[in-house]
C-alpha positions as CSV (number, residue, x, y, z in Angstrom):
1,X,178.6,69.6,170.8
2,X,175.2,70.8,172.2
3,X,176.2,74.3,171.3
4,X,177.1,73.2,167.7
5,X,173.7,71.5,167.2
6,X,171.9,74.5,168.7
7,X,173.7,77.0,166.4
8,X,173.3,74.8,163.3
9,X,170.0,73.1,163.8
10,X,168.6,74.4,160.5
11,X,171.5,73.2,158.5
12,X,171.5,69.8,160.2
13,X,167.8,69.4,159.4
14,X,168.4,70.3,155.8
15,X,171.2,67.8,155.5
16,X,169.0,65.1,157.2
17,X,166.3,65.8,154.6
18,X,168.9,65.4,151.9
19,X,170.0,62.1,153.3
20,X,166.4,60.8,153.3
21,X,165.7,61.9,149.8
22,X,168.9,60.3,148.5
23,X,169.2,57.1,150.5
24,X,165.7,55.9,150.9
25,X,165.3,52.6,148.9
26,X,168.4,53.5,146.9
27,X,168.9,50.1,145.3
28,X,165.3,50.1,143.9
29,X,164.8,53.8,142.9
30,X,165.5,54.5,140.1
31,X,164.1,51.2,138.8
32,X,166.4,49.2,136.7
33,X,170.2,49.4,136.5
34,X,171.6,51.0,133.4
35,X,174.6,50.1,131.3
36,X,177.1,52.5,132.9
37,X,176.0,51.6,136.5
38,X,176.6,47.9,135.7
39,X,180.0,48.7,134.1
40,X,181.1,50.6,137.3
41,X,179.7,47.8,139.5
42,X,181.3,44.9,137.7
43,X,184.7,46.5,137.0
44,X,184.9,47.5,140.7
45,X,184.1,43.9,141.6
46,X,186.8,42.7,139.2
47,X,189.4,45.0,140.7
48,X,188.5,43.9,144.2
49,X,188.9,40.2,143.3
50,X,191.8,40.3,140.8
51,X,193.2,43.9,141.0
52,X,192.3,44.1,137.3
53,X,189.4,45.5,135.3
54,X,187.3,43.5,132.9
55,X,190.0,43.9,130.2
56,X,192.6,42.4,132.5
57,X,194.4,45.7,133.0
58,X,196.1,46.0,136.4
59,X,194.6,48.8,138.5
60,X,193.7,50.9,135.5
61,X,194.5,54.6,135.7
62,X,193.5,57.3,134.8
63,X,190.9,55.7,132.5
64,X,189.4,52.2,132.0
65,X,188.1,51.0,128.7
66,X,184.7,49.7,129.6
67,X,182.5,49.6,126.4
68,X,185.1,51.5,124.4
69,X,184.1,54.9,125.9
70,X,187.2,55.0,128.2
71,X,185.6,56.2,131.5
72,X,187.7,58.1,134.0
73,X,188.5,56.2,137.2
74,X,187.3,58.6,139.9
75,X,183.9,57.0,140.4
76,X,185.2,53.5,139.8
77,X,187.5,53.5,142.8
78,X,184.9,55.0,145.0
79,X,182.7,52.0,144.1
80,X,185.6,49.7,144.9
81,X,185.7,51.1,148.5
82,X,181.9,50.9,148.7
83,X,181.8,47.2,147.6
84,X,184.6,46.5,150.0
85,X,182.2,47.3,152.8
86,X,178.8,46.4,151.4
87,X,179.5,43.8,148.8
88,X,178.6,43.7,145.1
89,X,175.1,45.1,144.7
90,X,173.1,48.0,143.2
91,X,173.2,49.7,146.5
92,X,177.0,49.6,146.8
93,X,177.4,50.9,143.3
94,X,175.1,53.9,143.8
95,X,176.2,54.7,147.3
96,X,179.2,57.0,146.4
97,X,176.9,59.1,144.3
98,X,174.3,59.4,147.2
99,X,177.1,60.3,149.7
100,X,178.6,63.0,147.5
101,X,175.1,64.2,146.7
102,X,174.5,64.9,150.5
103,X,178.0,66.4,150.8
104,X,177.1,68.7,147.8
105,X,174.2,70.2,149.9
106,X,176.7,71.0,152.7
107,X,179.3,72.4,150.3
108,X,176.6,74.6,148.7
109,X,175.9,76.0,152.1
110,X,179.6,76.8,152.7
111,X,180.1,78.3,149.2
112,X,177.0,80.5,149.4
113,X,177.8,81.7,152.9
114,X,181.4,82.6,151.8
115,X,180.1,84.4,148.6
116,X,177.7,86.6,150.6
117,X,179.4,86.7,154.0
118,X,179.7,90.5,153.8
119,X,176.1,91.0,152.6
120,X,173.4,92.0,155.0
121,X,170.7,90.6,152.8
122,X,168.2,88.8,155.0
123,X,164.6,89.0,156.3
124,X,162.9,88.0,159.5
125,X,159.5,86.3,160.0
126,X,158.2,85.1,163.4
127,X,161.5,86.1,164.9
128,X,163.2,83.6,162.5
129,X,166.1,85.0,160.5
130,X,166.3,83.9,156.8
131,X,169.6,84.2,154.9
132,X,170.8,83.0,151.5
133,X,173.1,80.1,152.5
134,X,170.6,77.7,154.2
135,X,167.9,78.5,151.6
136,X,170.3,77.6,148.8
137,X,171.2,74.4,150.6
138,X,167.5,73.6,151.1
139,X,166.7,74.2,147.4
140,X,169.5,71.8,146.4
141,X,168.4,69.2,148.9
142,X,164.9,69.1,147.4
143,X,165.9,69.7,143.8
144,X,164.4,67.0,141.5
145,X,167.5,67.0,139.2
146,X,170.0,66.7,142.1
147,X,168.0,64.0,143.8
148,X,167.9,62.0,140.5
149,X,171.6,62.6,140.0
150,X,172.5,61.5,143.5
151,X,170.6,58.2,143.1
152,X,172.3,57.2,139.8
153,X,175.8,55.8,139.7
154,X,177.3,58.4,137.3
155,X,180.6,60.0,137.6
156,X,179.3,63.4,136.7
157,X,177.1,63.5,139.8
158,X,180.0,63.6,142.3
159,X,181.7,66.4,140.2
160,X,179.1,68.9,141.7
161,X,180.6,68.4,145.2
162,X,184.2,68.7,144.1
163,X,183.6,71.9,142.1
164,X,181.6,73.6,144.8
165,X,183.9,72.7,147.7
166,X,187.1,73.5,145.7
167,X,185.6,77.0,144.9
168,X,184.8,77.5,148.5
169,X,188.3,76.7,149.6
170,X,189.7,78.9,146.8
171,X,187.8,81.9,148.1
172,X,188.7,81.0,151.7
173,X,192.3,80.7,150.6
174,X,192.4,84.3,149.6
175,X,192.7,85.2,153.3
176,X,194.1,81.9,154.6
177,X,196.6,80.7,152.0
178,X,196.8,77.1,153.4
179,X,193.3,76.5,151.9
180,X,194.6,77.3,148.4
181,X,196.4,73.9,148.3
182,X,193.2,72.1,149.3
183,X,191.3,74.0,146.6
184,X,193.9,73.1,143.9
185,X,193.8,69.4,145.0
186,X,190.0,69.4,144.6
187,X,190.1,71.0,141.2
188,X,192.8,68.6,140.1
189,X,190.7,65.6,141.3
190,X,187.8,66.8,139.2
191,X,189.8,66.0,136.0
192,X,189.9,62.4,137.1
193,X,186.1,62.2,137.6
194,X,184.3,63.3,134.4
195,X,185.4,64.8,131.1
196,X,183.1,67.8,131.5
197,X,185.7,69.1,134.0
198,X,188.4,69.1,131.2
199,X,186.7,72.1,129.7
200,X,184.8,73.6,132.6
201,X,187.4,73.6,135.4
202,X,190.1,75.5,133.5
203,X,187.6,78.2,132.6
204,X,186.2,78.3,136.2
205,X,189.7,78.6,137.7
206,X,190.6,81.3,135.2
207,X,187.5,83.3,136.3
208,X,188.4,82.8,139.9
209,X,192.0,84.0,139.3
210,X,190.9,87.0,137.4
211,X,188.3,88.1,140.0
212,X,190.8,87.5,142.8
213,X,194.0,88.9,141.2
214,X,194.4,91.6,143.8
215,X,194.2,89.3,146.8
216,X,196.4,86.6,145.0
217,X,199.1,89.1,144.4
218,X,200.0,88.8,148.0
219,X,200.8,85.1,147.6
220,X,202.3,85.0,144.1
221,X,205.0,82.5,144.8
222,X,202.9,80.3,146.9
223,X,200.0,80.3,144.3
224,X,202.4,79.6,141.5
225,X,203.8,76.6,143.4
226,X,200.2,75.3,143.8
227,X,199.6,75.7,140.1
228,X,202.7,73.8,139.2
229,X,201.8,71.1,141.8
230,X,198.4,70.8,140.1
231,X,199.9,70.5,136.6
232,X,202.2,67.7,137.9
233,X,199.1,65.9,139.3
234,X,197.5,66.1,135.9
235,X,200.4,64.7,133.9
236,X,199.1,61.1,134.0
237,X,196.1,62.4,132.0
238,X,198.1,63.8,129.1
239,X,198.4,60.5,127.1
240,X,194.6,60.0,127.4
241,X,193.7,63.6,126.5
242,X,195.8,63.4,123.3
243,X,194.5,60.1,122.1
244,X,191.2,58.4,121.4
245,X,191.0,57.3,125.1
246,X,190.3,60.9,126.1
247,X,188.4,61.9,123.0
248,X,186.2,58.8,122.5
249,X,182.9,60.5,123.4
250,X,183.7,63.4,121.0
251,X,184.4,61.0,118.2
252,X,181.3,58.9,119.0
253,X,178.7,61.4,119.9
254,X,179.6,64.9,118.7
255,X,178.0,66.4,115.6
256,X,181.5,67.2,114.2
257,X,182.9,63.6,114.2
258,X,180.2,61.4,115.7
259,X,176.9,59.9,114.7
260,X,175.2,63.3,114.0
261,X,177.8,64.3,111.4
262,X,176.4,62.4,108.5
263,X,172.9,64.0,108.9
264,X,174.4,67.5,108.8
265,X,176.5,66.7,105.8
266,X,173.5,65.2,104.0
267,X,171.5,68.4,104.7
268,X,174.4,70.6,103.4
269,X,174.7,68.6,100.2
270,X,171.0,68.8,99.6
271,X,170.8,72.5,100.1
272,X,173.9,73.1,98.1
273,X,172.6,71.0,95.2
274,X,169.4,73.0,95.0
275,X,171.3,76.3,95.2
276,X,173.8,75.3,92.5
277,X,171.0,74.2,90.2
278,X,169.6,77.7,90.4
279,X,172.6,80.0,91.0
280,X,175.5,77.9,90.0
281,X,178.1,80.0,92.0
282,X,178.7,81.1,95.5
283,X,176.7,78.3,97.0
284,X,179.7,76.7,98.8
285,X,180.3,79.9,100.8
286,X,176.9,79.5,102.4
287,X,176.2,75.8,102.3
288,X,179.3,74.1,103.8
289,X,179.8,71.9,106.8
290,X,181.8,74.4,108.8
291,X,179.1,77.0,108.6
292,X,176.5,74.4,109.6
293,X,178.7,73.1,112.4
294,X,179.0,76.7,113.8
295,X,175.2,77.2,113.6
296,X,174.5,73.9,115.2
297,X,176.9,74.7,118.1
298,X,175.4,78.1,118.6
299,X,171.8,76.8,118.6
300,X,172.8,74.0,121.1
301,X,174.5,76.5,123.3
302,X,171.5,78.8,123.5
303,X,169.2,75.9,124.0
304,X,171.4,74.6,126.8
305,X,170.9,77.9,128.6
306,X,167.1,78.1,127.9
307,X,164.8,78.1,130.9
308,X,162.5,75.7,128.9
309,X,165.3,73.1,129.1
310,X,165.5,73.3,132.9
311,X,162.1,74.4,134.2
312,X,159.6,73.0,131.7
313,X,160.8,70.4,129.2
314,X,163.3,68.1,130.9
315,X,163.7,64.7,129.1
316,X,161.3,62.1,127.9
317,X,163.3,59.1,129.1
318,X,164.3,60.1,132.6
319,X,167.9,59.1,132.0
320,X,169.9,60.8,134.8
321,X,166.8,62.9,135.6
322,X,163.1,62.5,136.2
323,X,161.1,62.0,133.0
324,X,158.4,64.3,131.6
325,X,159.1,67.1,134.0
326,X,161.6,70.0,134.3
327,X,164.9,69.5,135.9
328,X,163.9,72.0,138.5
329,X,160.6,73.0,140.1
330,X,158.6,75.5,138.0
331,X,158.2,77.8,141.0
332,X,162.0,78.3,141.1
333,X,162.0,80.1,137.8
334,X,160.6,83.3,139.2
335,X,163.0,83.2,142.1
336,X,165.9,82.6,139.8
337,X,165.0,85.5,137.6
338,X,164.7,87.8,140.6
339,X,168.1,86.6,141.8
340,X,169.6,87.2,138.4
341,X,168.3,90.8,138.4
342,X,169.9,91.3,141.8
343,X,173.2,89.9,140.6
344,X,173.2,92.1,137.5
345,X,172.4,95.2,139.6
346,X,175.0,94.4,142.3
347,X,178.0,94.0,140.0
348,X,180.2,92.4,142.7
349,X,182.8,89.5,142.2
350,X,180.3,87.0,143.5
351,X,177.8,88.2,140.8
352,X,180.4,87.7,138.1
353,X,181.4,84.3,139.4
354,X,177.9,82.9,139.5
355,X,177.0,84.3,136.0
356,X,180.2,83.1,134.5
357,X,179.6,79.6,136.0
358,X,176.2,79.5,134.2
359,X,177.8,80.6,130.9
360,X,180.7,78.2,131.0
361,X,178.7,75.0,131.7
362,X,177.2,74.6,128.1
363,X,180.6,75.1,126.3
364,X,181.4,71.4,126.2
365,X,177.9,69.7,126.1
366,X,176.9,71.9,123.1
367,X,179.2,69.8,120.9
368,X,176.9,66.9,121.3
369,X,173.3,67.6,122.2
370,X,170.7,69.7,124.0
371,X,169.5,69.0,127.6
372,X,171.9,66.1,128.3
373,X,171.4,65.8,132.1
374,X,174.8,64.1,132.9
375,X,176.8,66.7,130.9
376,X,174.9,69.8,132.2
377,X,174.4,68.9,135.9
378,X,177.5,70.8,137.0
379,X,175.2,73.8,136.5
380,X,174.1,73.0,140.0
381,X,174.1,74.5,142.6
382,X,174.3,77.9,140.9
383,X,170.5,78.1,140.0
384,X,169.7,77.2,143.6
385,X,172.0,79.8,144.9
386,X,170.6,82.5,142.6
387,X,167.0,81.4,143.4
388,X,167.7,81.6,147.1
389,X,169.3,85.1,146.6
390,X,166.2,86.2,144.7
391,X,163.9,84.9,147.4
392,X,165.7,86.8,150.2
393,X,166.1,89.9,148.1
394,X,162.3,90.1,147.4
395,X,161.3,89.4,151.0
396,X,163.8,92.0,152.3
397,X,162.0,94.7,150.3
398,X,158.6,93.9,151.8
399,X,158.1,96.1,154.9
400,X,154.8,94.6,156.0
401,X,155.3,91.7,158.4
402,X,151.8,90.4,157.6
403,X,152.4,90.4,153.8
404,X,155.7,88.6,154.3
405,X,153.9,85.9,156.3
406,X,151.2,85.4,153.7
407,X,153.7,85.3,150.9
408,X,156.0,82.9,152.7
409,X,153.0,80.7,153.5
410,X,152.0,80.7,149.8
411,X,155.5,79.8,148.8
412,X,155.7,77.0,151.3
413,X,152.4,75.5,150.1
414,X,153.6,75.7,146.5
415,X,156.9,74.0,147.4
416,X,155.2,71.3,149.4
417,X,152.7,70.7,146.6
418,X,155.6,70.4,144.1
419,X,157.5,68.0,146.4
420,X,154.4,65.9,147.0
421,X,153.9,65.5,143.2
422,X,157.5,64.6,142.9
423,X,157.1,61.9,145.6
424,X,154.1,60.4,143.9
425,X,155.8,60.6,140.5
426,X,158.8,58.8,141.9
427,X,156.9,55.8,143.2
428,X,154.1,55.6,140.6
429,X,154.6,57.6,137.3
430,X,158.4,57.5,136.8
431,X,158.8,53.7,137.0
432,X,156.2,53.3,134.3
433,X,158.0,55.7,132.0
434,X,161.7,55.2,132.7
435,X,161.9,51.4,133.3
436,X,162.9,50.5,129.8
437,X,165.5,53.3,129.5
438,X,167.0,52.3,132.9
439,X,167.4,48.7,131.6
440,X,164.8,47.3,134.0
441,X,164.3,43.6,133.5
442,X,167.9,42.5,132.9
443,X,168.4,41.4,136.5
444,X,165.4,39.1,136.4
445,X,166.3,37.9,132.9
446,X,169.9,36.9,133.6
447,X,169.2,35.5,137.0
448,X,166.6,33.2,135.4
449,X,168.8,32.2,132.5
450,X,171.6,31.5,134.9
451,X,169.3,29.2,136.9
452,X,168.5,27.3,133.7
453,X,171.9,27.2,132.2
454,X,172.8,23.6,133.3
455,X,169.8,22.3,131.4
456,X,170.7,23.8,128.0
457,X,173.6,23.7,125.6
458,X,173.2,27.2,124.3
459,X,171.3,30.4,125.4
460,X,170.8,33.1,122.7
461,X,170.0,36.6,123.8
462,X,168.7,39.0,121.1
463,X,169.3,42.8,121.4
464,X,167.0,43.7,118.5
465,X,164.4,45.4,120.8
466,X,167.0,46.9,123.2
467,X,170.5,47.6,121.9
468,X,172.0,47.6,125.4
469,X,175.5,46.4,126.5
470,X,173.8,43.2,127.6
471,X,176.9,41.4,128.5
472,X,177.8,43.7,131.4
473,X,174.4,43.1,133.0
474,X,174.9,39.4,132.7
475,X,178.3,39.7,134.4
476,X,177.1,41.9,137.2
477,X,173.9,40.2,138.1
478,X,175.3,36.7,137.9
479,X,178.5,37.8,139.7
480,X,180.5,36.1,136.9
481,X,184.1,35.2,137.9
482,X,186.3,38.1,136.7
483,X,189.4,36.0,136.2
484,X,187.5,33.6,133.9
485,X,186.0,36.4,131.9
486,X,189.4,38.2,131.5
487,X,191.1,35.0,130.2
488,X,188.4,33.7,127.9
489,X,186.5,36.7,126.4
490,X,186.7,37.6,122.7
491,X,185.6,41.1,121.7
492,X,185.4,43.3,118.6
493,X,184.6,46.9,117.8
494,X,182.0,48.5,115.6
495,X,182.7,51.4,113.3
496,X,182.3,54.0,116.1
497,X,184.7,52.2,118.4
498,X,182.1,50.7,120.7
499,X,183.0,47.3,122.1
500,X,180.9,44.3,121.2
501,X,180.9,41.1,123.2
502,X,179.1,38.2,121.5
503,X,179.7,35.2,123.7
504,X,180.3,34.4,127.4
505,X,180.3,30.6,127.9
506,X,176.9,29.3,126.9
507,X,175.4,32.8,126.5
508,X,175.5,34.2,123.0
509,X,174.5,37.8,122.3
510,X,173.2,38.5,118.8
511,X,171.9,41.6,117.0
512,X,168.8,39.7,116.0
513,X,167.6,36.1,116.3
514,X,169.0,33.7,113.7
515,X,166.6,31.5,111.6
516,X,164.9,29.0,113.8
517,X,166.5,26.0,112.0
518,X,169.9,27.3,112.9
519,X,169.3,27.1,116.6
520,X,171.2,24.2,118.2
521,X,169.3,21.5,120.1
522,X,168.6,22.1,123.8
523,X,168.8,25.8,123.5
524,X,167.0,28.8,125.2
525,X,166.1,32.0,123.4
526,X,165.6,35.4,125.0
527,X,164.0,38.1,122.9
528,X,161.9,41.2,123.1
529,X,158.2,41.3,122.5
530,X,156.9,40.5,119.0
531,X,160.3,39.1,117.8
532,X,158.7,35.6,117.8
533,X,155.5,35.4,115.8
534,X,155.1,31.7,115.9
535,X,152.2,29.9,117.6
536,X,154.2,29.0,120.7
537,X,154.1,30.3,124.3
538,X,157.2,31.6,126.1
539,X,158.3,29.7,129.2
540,X,159.3,32.9,131.0
541,X,158.3,36.5,130.6
542,X,159.2,39.9,132.1
543,X,156.9,42.9,132.0
544,X,157.5,46.6,132.8
545,X,155.5,48.5,135.3
546,X,152.8,49.3,132.8
547,X,152.3,45.6,132.2
548,X,154.0,45.8,128.7
549,X,156.2,42.9,127.8
550,X,160.0,43.5,127.9
551,X,161.5,40.1,127.5
552,X,160.3,36.6,126.5
553,X,162.2,33.4,126.9
554,X,161.5,30.4,124.7
555,X,162.6,26.8,124.5
556,X,164.5,26.4,121.2
557,X,163.1,22.9,120.5
558,X,159.6,24.3,120.9
559,X,160.4,27.0,118.4
560,X,161.6,24.5,115.9
561,X,158.5,22.4,116.2
562,X,156.3,25.5,115.9
563,X,158.3,26.7,112.9
564,X,157.9,23.3,111.2
565,X,154.1,23.3,111.8
566,X,154.0,26.9,110.5
567,X,155.9,25.9,107.3
568,X,153.7,22.8,106.8
569,X,150.6,25.0,107.2
570,X,151.9,27.4,104.6
571,X,152.6,24.5,102.2
572,X,149.0,23.3,102.6
573,X,147.6,26.7,101.9
574,X,149.8,27.0,98.9
575,X,148.7,23.6,97.6
576,X,145.0,24.5,98.1
577,X,145.6,27.8,96.3
578,X,147.3,26.1,93.4
579,X,144.5,23.5,93.2
580,X,141.7,26.1,93.1
581,X,143.5,28.0,90.4
């Protein structure tokens, strides 16, 4: 054991750093608890207590309906195990993501070491030998995007580990065929975790097979049996893939069938109309939806490969990432470009694999949007591996020991400065920006409403200022009895297939607050800021980290009195106006 620690001390320290960055204050950072996290948390709790999900379906597999988006069950059952040990909480819901985030750092080390095990690329400073594998693991351990991904309860986050470890075992299986089966199991499991794998994994496996066809020819029968075994494992997915259950997000969010479709069609019709008024013929050949869909997809694909998306722009909201900053550190870009140049010059199977990985990732996400963190994060750890490769390649060409020391010191200072800024942003800037997008405030709101429920006949919650799946937050934070919910709930769907829950017991969820006179006696009203413009003070408020108001709670009877006084005041003003006229 002592020898193991002595030989792997650098890797152990890197993994320990990854644990700190992913586990520290996990239940509180990121602030809030978004809709999908609450859905995984409550459905896992429901399965633990009743063996059924919120819809009453017994041990759902391979998908569960949730809000109508039909999530895959891979992450759900990992939360079930987590809650079995730690109970129902934000921590237990996020824990699997944090665990697999740390494991991804380790699997990145294994994969990188395997890819470049025959390479002598390295450099030495102060008698310390630097190689690509530990540097790649370190860059992933401190990566802003991967830290954010590992601290959110999203199924796409754990996919990073399964893809990297499965690729590692595939490569190892070329010389030790028993590992081929482990690899195939890992790739098959990825299909049950997140839909991105449905497009990405077949392409990745195809690339691996093509690059390894000579080695695989020695195990043709054995490999064919593994492929057949994998296809059998995937059979339960077929009914979902061929129906709305598997295609829900494409129908709901793609620019071909989803919410963006109408905007494109309107633009096509507008341009075609102007064209036809001038030319009269041939306009449909240029201005048609299929042409525009193709252009839209191509533009999305290029943008999803743009360095600006990853190193500069990031997202404004911080959803599944850190807001107002690039997904990666800016200093990594120069290292990545250097590594890319090395790969293009080297022209080895490892080079083709890493470059193909980069090119395959945007194929699916480009049907929906640009820069969606959850759908693009399986890009990792390839940018980190390439950046580490670039760093080692550049330093290996520097002959002066003194210059290497100075350059390394400068790089360490830049990296520490970037990490320091990330740490300060995490605790001070990010909560102020992302609180609303992370659904901060629902825990406080629903715990307060639950404490007041016995004093009121009706509690009305408006979603006018925040069109969230509010019901799932109420269920999760009040630990509402799953059996009661399954047996009493009434739902309906909107035009895009999203599920709407309007009432749970005394709690009524409405698109906007009804007229005050329609509120029942002894009622509470929860709204966003500025929804109530009457001269009455809320009895409970929730602010974000900037001090801006998120929710206000009013007594219904006080609102009625205030409305009556307001109406009487308007009548007096009207009478005075008529009299003076």
